[in-house]
C-alpha positions in Angstrom: 32.1 151.0 232.5 30.6 153.1 229.7 26.9 153.6 229.6 25.2 151.8 226.7 23.6 154.0 224.2 20.6 152.5 222.5 20.1 153.0 218.8 18.1 156.1 217.9 15.3 156.2 215.2 14.7 159.7 213.9 11.1 160.2 212.6 10.6 163.2 210.4 7.7 165.5 210.7 4.7 166.7 208.7 5.5 167.9 205.1 9.2 167.0 205.4 11.4 164.0 204.5 14.2 162.2 206.3 16.6 164.8 205.0 15.1 167.4 207.4 16.7 165.4 210.3 20.2 165.4 208.8 21.6 168.0 211.3 20.2 166.1 214.2 21.4 162.8 212.8 25.0 164.3 212.5 25.0 165.7 216.0 23.9 162.5 217.5 26.5 160.5 215.5 29.1 162.9 216.8 28.0 162.1 220.3 28.5 158.4 219.5 24.9 157.4 219.0 23.9 155.0 216.3 21.2 156.7 214.4 18.6 155.5 211.8 15.9 157.1 209.8 12.5 156.1 208.5 11.3 157.8 205.3 7.5 158.1 205.5 6.0 158.6 202.0 4.0 161.5 201.0 6.0 163.9 203.2 4.3 162.4 206.2 0.9 163.9 205.2 -1.0 160.6 205.1 -3.2 159.1 207.7 -1.2 157.8 210.7 -2.8 154.4 210.3 -0.8 154.1 207.1 2.5 155.5 208.3 2.7 153.8 211.8 3.2 150.3 210.4 6.2 151.7 208.5 7.7 153.0 211.7 6.9 149.7 213.6 8.6 147.7 210.8 11.7 150.0 211.0 11.9 149.6 214.8 11.9 145.8 214.4 14.7 146.0 211.8 16.8 148.2 214.0 16.3 145.9 217.1 17.2 142.9 215.1 20.3 144.5 213.5 21.6 145.7 216.9 20.5 142.6 218.9 18.7 144.8 221.4 15.3 145.0 223.0 15.1 148.8 223.2 15.7 151.7 220.9 15.1 155.4 221.3 12.5 157.2 219.2 12.9 160.9 218.3 10.0 162.5 216.5 10.5 165.9 214.9 7.3 167.8 214.2 7.1 171.3 212.7 10.6 172.1 214.0 10.2 170.8 217.6 11.2 167.6 219.2 
């Protein structure tokens, strides 16, 4: 039986957009992961109290779309995971 791969939400880092995660997105897709992005406005330079509700909303959307209770979060910050 194949191991279930939970959906993956890629969260871009400070002063970047979701496009910065494109290579990681493509690599994960090649490995048969279902990946998603969240685009945080202002190049993710705003207060986390403003951006965290956007991430939380995206998590709920992904969970509903995939009928699952868990997803994996991958945050990329200043070039590191």
